[in-house]
C-alpha positions in Angstrom: -94.1 60.8 67.7 -96.1 57.7 68.8 -95.7 58.8 72.5 -97.0 62.2 71.7 -100.0 60.9 69.7 -100.9 58.4 72.4 -100.6 61.1 75.0 -103.0 63.4 73.1 -105.4 60.4 72.7 -105.2 59.6 76.4 -105.8 63.2 77.5 -108.8 63.4 75.2 -110.2 60.2 76.8 -109.5 61.7 80.3 -111.5 64.8 79.3 -114.4 62.8 78.1 -114.3 60.1 80.8 -112.6 61.7 83.9 -113.1 58.7 86.2 -111.4 56.3 83.7 -108.1 56.5 85.6 -107.2 54.9 88.9 -107.4 56.8 92.1 -104.1 57.7 93.8 -105.8 58.7 97.1 -102.8 57.4 99.1 -100.8 60.3 97.6 -103.5 62.9 97.4 -107.3 62.3 97.6 -108.0 64.3 94.4 -105.4 62.7 92.2 -106.2 60.1 89.5 -103.9 58.6 87.0 -103.8 56.5 83.8 -100.7 54.7 82.5 -99.0 55.6 79.3 -96.1 53.4 78.3 -93.8 53.4 81.3 -95.3 56.7 82.6 -98.4 57.7 84.5 -100.5 60.7 83.5 -101.7 62.2 86.7 -104.7 64.5 86.8 -107.3 66.1 89.0 -111.0 66.1 88.3 -113.0 69.3 89.2 -116.7 69.9 88.8 -116.3 71.5 85.3 -112.8 70.6 84.2 -109.9 68.2 84.4 -106.3 69.4 85.1 -103.3 67.3 84.0 -100.7 67.6 86.7 
């Protein structure tokens, strides 16, 4: 349950502050990521939205 709650919190932060995550340009220029426990939430920032990949 803690992982799920933290995941929701992190995703909400990503939506509010899309540049909060680190750039993973070496994999894909449009990918950013933020660590969550031993995982990384990868996402793409668009002009009017953020997509979790």
